[in-house]
PAKE-148095 format. One line per 3 residues: number of its first residue (from 1); for each residue x, y, z of N, C-alpha, C. Coordinates in nm, 3 decimals, always signed. Example, Ala and Ser with C-alpha at 12.3 -4.5 7.8 and 13.67 -1.06 7.14 Angstrom:
BEGIN
1> +1.319,-0.569,+0.780,+1.230,-0.450,+0.780,+1.320,-0.330,+0.780 ~ +1.285,-0.225,+0.708,+1.367,-0.106,+0.714,+1.290,+0.003,+0.787
***
This chain:
BEGIN
1> -2.020,-0.884,+8.206,-2.096,-0.981,+8.132,-2.088,-0.955,+7.982 ~ -2.092,-0.827,+7.946,-2.087,-0.788,+7.806,-1.952,-0.824,+7.743 ~ -1.844,-0.806,+7.817,-1.710,-0.841,+7.767,-1.696,-0.991,+7.747
4> -1.754,-1.071,+7.836,-1.748,-1.215,+7.827,-1.821,-1.265,+7.701 ~ -1.934,-1.203,+7.666,-2.009,-1.239,+7.545,-1.930,-1.203,+7.422 ~ -1.864,-1.088,+7.423,-1.781,-1.046,+7.309,-1.663,-1.139,+7.290
7> -1.600,-1.181,+7.402,-1.487,-1.274,+7.393,-1.532,-1.409,+7.337 ~ -1.650,-1.455,+7.380,-1.701,-1.582,+7.331,-1.731,-1.574,+7.182 ~ -1.790,-1.463,+7.137,-1.820,-1.445,+6.994,-1.693,-1.438,+6.911
10> -1.592,-1.368,+6.961,-1.467,-1.358,+6.886,-1.393,-1.492,+6.884 ~ -1.404,-1.570,+6.992,-1.344,-1.703,+6.994,-1.413,-1.796,+6.895 ~ -1.546,-1.790,+6.890,-1.621,-1.872,+6.795,-1.586,-1.832,+6.653
13> -1.579,-1.702,+6.629,-1.544,-1.653,+6.495,-1.403,-1.697,+6.456 ~ -1.309,-1.691,+6.548,-1.172,-1.733,+6.521,-1.166,-1.884,+6.494 ~ -1.244,-1.961,+6.573,-1.248,-2.105,+6.552,-1.307,-2.140,+6.415
16> -1.416,-2.075,+6.376,-1.477,-2.101,+6.247,-1.385,-2.061,+6.132 ~ -1.312,-1.954,+6.149,-1.215,-1.912,+6.047,-1.103,-2.015,+6.035 ~ -1.053,-2.062,+6.149,-0.950,-2.166,+6.148,-1.002,-2.294,+6.084
19> -1.126,-2.331,+6.114,-1.188,-2.449,+6.056,-1.202,-2.434,+5.904 ~ -1.245,-2.318,+5.858,-1.261,-2.295,+5.714,-1.127,-2.298,+5.642 ~ -1.023,-2.244,+5.704,-0.890,-2.242,+5.642,-0.829,-2.382,+5.634
22> -0.869,-2.471,+5.724,-0.813,-2.605,+5.729,-0.917,-2.712,+5.701 ~ -1.015,-2.680,+5.619,-1.125,-2.771,+5.594,-1.079,-2.902,+5.530 ~ -0.980,-2.896,+5.442,-0.929,-3.019,+5.380,-0.873,-3.115,+5.485
25> -0.799,-3.062,+5.581,-0.742,-3.148,+5.685,-0.850,-3.204,+5.776 ~ -0.950,-3.123,+5.805,-1.061,-3.168,+5.890,-1.136,-3.282,+5.820 ~ -1.165,-3.264,+5.691,-1.235,-3.369,+5.616,-1.151,-3.496,+5.605
28> -1.020,-3.482,+5.584,-0.932,-3.599,+5.580,-0.936,-3.673,+5.713 ~ -0.926,-3.599,+5.823,-0.932,-3.660,+5.956,-1.065,-3.733,+5.977 ~ -1.176,-3.671,+5.936,-1.307,-3.733,+5.952,-1.319,-3.861,+5.868
31> -1.263,-3.859,+5.746,-1.267,-3.980,+5.662,-1.183,-4.091,+5.721 ~ -1.067,-4.058,+5.776,-0.982,-4.158,+5.840,-1.052,-4.215,+5.963 ~ -1.114,-4.128,+6.043,-1.186,-4.174,+6.162,-1.303,-4.264,+6.123
34> -1.376,-4.227,+6.018,-1.489,-4.309,+5.973,-1.440,-4.443,+5.919 ~ -1.332,-4.442,+5.842,-1.277,-4.566,+5.788,-1.230,-4.660,+5.896 ~ -1.163,-4.606,+5.996,-1.114,-4.693,+6.103,-1.228,-4.742,+6.192
37> -1.336,-4.664,+6.204,-1.450,-4.708,+6.285,-1.533,-4.814,+6.212 ~ -1.539,-4.805,+6.080,-1.623,-4.897,+6.002,-1.553,-5.027,+5.964 ~ -1.420,-5.029,+5.964,-1.350,-5.150,+5.923,-1.229,-5.174,+6.012
40> -1.216,-5.297,+6.056,-1.099,-5.330,+6.138,-0.974,-5.349,+6.053 ~ -0.989,-5.355,+5.921,-0.876,-5.373,+5.831,-0.821,-5.240,+5.779 ~ -0.877,-5.129,+5.826,-0.841,-4.999,+5.769,-0.694,-4.964,+5.792
43> -0.642,-4.985,+5.911,-0.504,-4.948,+5.942,-0.406,-5.064,+5.927 ~ -0.437,-5.162,+5.844,-0.343,-5.271,+5.820,-0.239,-5.226,+5.717 ~ -0.124,-5.288,+5.722,-0.016,-5.256,+5.628,-0.061,-5.282,+5.485
46> -0.135,-5.389,+5.466,-0.183,-5.424,+5.332,-0.273,-5.314,+5.275 ~ -0.366,-5.265,+5.355,-0.458,-5.161,+5.308,-0.384,-5.029,+5.284 ~ -0.297,-4.992,+5.376,-0.224,-4.866,+5.359,-0.134,-4.871,+5.236
49> -0.070,-4.984,+5.211,+0.012,-5.000,+5.091,-0.073,-4.990,+4.966 ~ -0.189,-5.054,+4.969,-0.281,-5.049,+4.856,-0.324,-4.905,+4.826 ~ -0.358,-4.831,+4.929,-0.400,-4.691,+4.910,-0.286,-4.608,+4.852
52> -0.165,-4.626,+4.904,-0.051,-4.550,+4.853,-0.020,-4.583,+4.707 ~ -0.032,-4.709,+4.672,-0.009,-4.749,+4.532,-0.114,-4.686,+4.441 ~ -0.238,-4.684,+4.485,-0.346,-4.631,+4.403,-0.336,-4.480,+4.384
55> -0.286,-4.408,+4.482,-0.279,-4.262,+4.468,-0.142,-4.213,+4.420 ~ -0.048,-4.303,+4.401,+0.087,-4.259,+4.362,+0.088,-4.190,+4.227 ~ +0.011,-4.238,+4.130,+0.008,-4.174,+3.998,-0.047,-4.032,+4.009
58> -0.146,-4.011,+4.096,-0.199,-3.876,+4.114,-0.096,-3.784,+4.177 ~ -0.013,-3.837,+4.266,+0.092,-3.756,+4.325,+0.196,-3.714,+4.223 ~ +0.234,-3.807,+4.137,+0.331,-3.774,+4.031,+0.272,-3.671,+3.936
61> +0.146,-3.689,+3.899,+0.079,-3.593,+3.810,+0.070,-3.456,+3.875 ~ +0.035,-3.453,+4.001,+0.022,-3.325,+4.071,+0.156,-3.252,+4.077 ~ +0.264,-3.326,+4.100,+0.396,-3.263,+4.103,+0.432,-3.204,+3.967
64> +0.409,-3.280,+3.861,+0.438,-3.230,+3.727,+0.349,-3.114,+3.689 ~ +0.221,-3.123,+3.722,+0.129,-3.016,+3.687,+0.159,-2.889,+3.766 ~ +0.207,-2.903,+3.889,+0.246,-2.787,+3.968,+0.359,-2.711,+3.899
67> +0.455,-2.784,+3.844,+0.565,-2.720,+3.773,+0.513,-2.646,+3.650 ~ +0.420,-2.708,+3.578,+0.362,-2.644,+3.459,+0.291,-2.516,+3.497 ~ +0.211,-2.519,+3.603,+0.137,-2.401,+3.644,+0.230,-2.293,+3.695
70> +0.334,-2.332,+3.769,+0.431,-2.233,+3.818,+0.508,-2.167,+3.704 ~ +0.523,-2.239,+3.595,+0.593,-2.184,+3.478,+0.497,-2.102,+3.391 ~ +0.380,-2.069,+3.446,+0.281,-1.986,+3.380,+0.221,-2.054,+3.258
73> +0.190,-2.180,+3.274,+0.127,-2.253,+3.166,+0.012,-2.336,+3.217 ~ -0.064,-2.388,+3.124,-0.173,-2.478,+3.158,-0.181,-2.578,+3.046 ~ -0.149,-2.702,+3.074,-0.132,-2.800,+2.968,-0.245,-2.902,+2.970
76> -0.332,-2.895,+2.870,-0.442,-2.991,+2.860,-0.396,-3.127,+2.812 ~ -0.279,-3.134,+2.752,-0.234,-3.259,+2.691,-0.175,-3.357,+2.791 ~ -0.166,-3.322,+2.917,-0.102,-3.410,+3.015,-0.177,-3.543,+3.027
79> -0.309,-3.540,+3.027,-0.386,-3.664,+3.034,-0.367,-3.750,+2.912 ~ -0.360,-3.686,+2.796,-0.339,-3.758,+2.671,-0.203,-3.826,+2.671 ~ -0.102,-3.754,+2.713,+0.033,-3.809,+2.714,+0.043,-3.924,+2.815
82> -0.020,-3.909,+2.929,-0.018,-4.017,+3.028,-0.089,-4.140,+2.973 ~ -0.199,-4.120,+2.903,-0.269,-4.233,+2.842,-0.182,-4.305,+2.741 ~ -0.115,-4.229,+2.656,-0.027,-4.288,+2.555,+0.086,-4.366,+2.623
85> +0.147,-4.306,+2.725,+0.256,-4.373,+2.797,+0.206,-4.501,+2.865 ~ +0.087,-4.496,+2.922,+0.032,-4.615,+2.988,+0.007,-4.727,+2.889 ~ -0.050,-4.693,+2.775,-0.077,-4.794,+2.672,+0.054,-4.855,+2.622
88> +0.154,-4.770,+2.601,+0.284,-4.820,+2.556,+0.348,-4.910,+2.660 ~ +0.336,-4.873,+2.788,+0.395,-4.955,+2.894,+0.325,-5.091,+2.902 ~ +0.193,-5.092,+2.896,+0.119,-5.218,+2.904,+0.148,-5.304,+2.782
91> +0.151,-5.242,+2.663,+0.182,-5.318,+2.541,+0.321,-5.379,+2.547 ~ +0.418,-5.302,+2.594,+0.555,-5.353,+2.606,+0.562,-5.464,+2.710 ~ +0.494,-5.445,+2.821,+0.494,-5.548,+2.926,+0.428,-5.676,+2.877
94> +0.320,-5.665,+2.803,+0.253,-5.785,+2.750,+0.340,-5.858,+2.648 ~ +0.412,-5.784,+2.566,+0.495,-5.847,+2.461,+0.624,-5.905,+2.519 ~ +0.688,-5.832,+2.610,+0.822,-5.872,+2.654,+0.825,-5.936,+2.793
97> +0.721,-5.916,+2.873,+0.719,-5.963,+3.012,+0.835,-5.905,+3.093 ~ +0.883,-5.787,+3.054,+0.995,-5.723,+3.120,+0.948,-5.588,+3.174 ~ +0.934,-5.580,+3.307,+0.882,-5.458,+3.369,+0.977,-5.340,+3.350
100> +1.107,-5.364,+3.358,+1.204,-5.256,+3.341,+1.195,-5.196,+3.201 ~ +1.181,-5.282,+3.101,+1.168,-5.234,+2.963,+1.038,-5.155,+2.946 ~ +0.931,-5.199,+3.011,+0.803,-5.127,+3.002,+0.814,-4.988,+3.064
103> +0.883,-4.979,+3.177,+0.902,-4.849,+3.243,+0.987,-4.757,+3.157 ~ +1.095,-4.809,+3.102,+1.182,-4.729,+3.016,+1.106,-4.684,+2.891 ~ +1.024,-4.771,+2.835,+0.944,-4.735,+2.718,+0.848,-4.622,+2.750
106> +0.778,-4.634,+2.862,+0.683,-4.529,+2.902,+0.755,-4.396,+2.925 ~ +0.869,-4.401,+2.992,+0.945,-4.278,+3.015,+0.996,-4.217,+2.885 ~ +1.042,-4.303,+2.794,+1.093,-4.253,+2.666,+0.981,-4.189,+2.584
109> +0.864,-4.254,+2.580,+0.751,-4.197,+2.506,+0.707,-4.065,+2.569 ~ +0.702,-4.061,+2.701,+0.666,-3.936,+2.770,+0.765,-3.825,+2.741 ~ +0.895,-3.859,+2.740,+0.998,-3.759,+2.709,+0.986,-3.710,+2.565
112> +0.958,-3.801,+2.473,+0.942,-3.762,+2.333,+0.824,-3.667,+2.314 ~ +0.711,-3.701,+2.376,+0.596,-3.611,+2.366,+0.622,-3.479,+2.437 ~ +0.694,-3.482,+2.547,+0.731,-3.358,+2.616,+0.820,-3.271,+2.529
115> +0.917,-3.332,+2.461,+1.002,-3.255,+2.369,+0.921,-3.200,+2.253 ~ +0.826,-3.282,+2.202,+0.739,-3.237,+2.094,+0.657,-3.115,+2.139 ~ +0.600,-3.123,+2.259,+0.525,-3.008,+2.312,+0.615,-2.887,+2.328
118> +0.736,-2.909,+2.380,+0.829,-2.799,+2.397,+0.866,-2.734,+2.265 ~ +0.887,-2.815,+2.163,+0.917,-2.759,+2.030,+0.799,-2.680,+1.975 ~ +0.678,-2.732,+1.994,+0.561,-2.658,+1.947,+0.549,-2.523,+2.017
121> +0.577,-2.522,+2.144,+0.569,-2.398,+2.220,+0.679,-2.301,+2.176 ~ +0.800,-2.352,+2.166,+0.916,-2.266,+2.138,+0.919,-2.218,+1.993 ~ +0.896,-2.307,+1.899,+0.913,-2.272,+1.759,+0.794,-2.201,+1.697
124> +0.673,-2.250,+1.725,+0.558,-2.188,+1.660,+0.464,-2.122,+1.760 ~ +0.506,-2.110,+1.884,+0.426,-2.046,+1.989,+0.285,-2.105,+1.996 ~ +0.278,-2.239,+1.990,+0.149,-2.309,+1.990,+0.081,-2.294,+2.125
127> -0.048,-2.273,+2.121,-0.126,-2.262,+2.244,-0.162,-2.401,+2.295 ~ -0.218,-2.404,+2.414,-0.258,-2.531,+2.473,-0.362,-2.602,+2.388 ~ -0.459,-2.529,+2.336,-0.566,-2.591,+2.257,-0.510,-2.656,+2.131
130> -0.415,-2.592,+2.067,-0.356,-2.647,+1.945,-0.278,-2.774,+1.976 ~ -0.196,-2.771,+2.080,-0.118,-2.888,+2.116,-0.208,-3.003,+2.155 ~ -0.313,-2.975,+2.231,-0.405,-3.079,+2.273,-0.477,-3.140,+2.152
133> -0.523,-3.056,+2.063,-0.597,-3.109,+1.947,-0.504,-3.189,+1.856 ~ -0.379,-3.145,+1.841,-0.285,-3.222,+1.760,-0.259,-3.360,+1.820 ~ -0.236,-3.365,+1.950,-0.211,-3.494,+2.016,-0.333,-3.584,+2.009
136> -0.449,-3.528,+2.038,-0.569,-3.609,+2.041,-0.604,-3.659,+1.902 ~ -0.603,-3.569,+1.806,-0.644,-3.604,+1.670,-0.549,-3.702,+1.604 ~ -0.421,-3.685,+1.622,-0.322,-3.766,+1.550,-0.282,-3.893,+1.624
139> -0.283,-3.891,+1.756,-0.228,-4.005,+1.830,-0.333,-4.091,+1.898 ~ -0.429,-4.029,+1.963,-0.518,-4.106,+2.050,-0.643,-4.154,+1.982 ~ -0.694,-4.076,+1.890,-0.822,-4.112,+1.833,-0.822,-4.081,+1.684
142> -0.737,-4.150,+1.607,-0.721,-4.115,+1.466,-0.844,-4.140,+1.380 ~ -0.937,-4.228,+1.424,-1.056,-4.256,+1.343,-1.176,-4.173,+1.384 ~ -1.157,-4.087,+1.482,-1.269,-4.004,+1.528,-1.288,-3.886,+1.435
145> -1.399,-3.818,+1.452,-1.422,-3.696,+1.375,-1.313,-3.597,+1.414 ~ -1.235,-3.550,+1.318,-1.120,-3.468,+1.351,-1.156,-3.329,+1.402 ~ -1.072,-3.279,+1.489,-1.077,-3.139,+1.529,-0.969,-3.072,+1.445
148> -1.008,-2.994,+1.351,-0.909,-2.937,+1.261,-0.837,-2.821,+1.327 ~ -0.705,-2.822,+1.314,-0.622,-2.721,+1.378,-0.657,-2.582,+1.329 ~ -0.692,-2.567,+1.202,-0.729,-2.435,+1.150,-0.853,-2.382,+1.222
151> -0.947,-2.470,+1.254,-1.065,-2.428,+1.327,-1.030,-2.387,+1.469 ~ -0.934,-2.456,+1.530,-0.892,-2.420,+1.665,-0.826,-2.283,+1.663 ~ -0.746,-2.258,+1.558,-0.679,-2.128,+1.548,-0.779,-2.013,+1.538
154> -0.889,-2.035,+1.469,-0.986,-1.928,+1.450,-1.102,-1.936,+1.549 ~ -1.095,-2.033,+1.639,-1.197,-2.052,+1.744,-1.335,-2.077,+1.688 ~ -1.343,-2.153,+1.579,-1.474,-2.185,+1.522,-1.497,-2.334,+1.524
157> -1.454,-2.401,+1.629,-1.469,-2.546,+1.639,-1.617,-2.578,+1.658 ~ -1.666,-2.667,+1.575,-1.805,-2.711,+1.588,-1.805,-2.860,+1.613 ~ -1.906,-2.905,+1.683,-1.917,-3.048,+1.711,-2.023,-3.107,+1.621
160> -2.001,-3.228,+1.575,-2.096,-3.293,+1.484,-2.209,-3.357,+1.561
***
């Protein structure tokens, strides 16, 4: 009887450990089960296509950010660059009505900012905070209260 209780406890412990290690998959399964139970349109091609389109940008970002982290870096400017590329793509699409040109424009702007970041890293050994503040201050929000690069270098940034 004592051995049976020990086996049951070790089985429960092993199951809970397996559950904890795979919690993301369990939660995904539960959300899919809840979605399909609550809506008859959940597993339609239209809905699945819509979901894939909506999460595709996050997948691309995750792939790029994984490369950055594996290369022993952490880049705060990725959101800023994506915002700039998105604005350029929408502006180009509105002006030209040409989707291919908008995509090429966004890719070109992203490549230019990537090369700019690479040059900052390689030539002046710029840190993430410096590159982020330069991009934000000069490109995204030029009329905002500036974050001065000298303050970032000395870590005395104050907010107004």
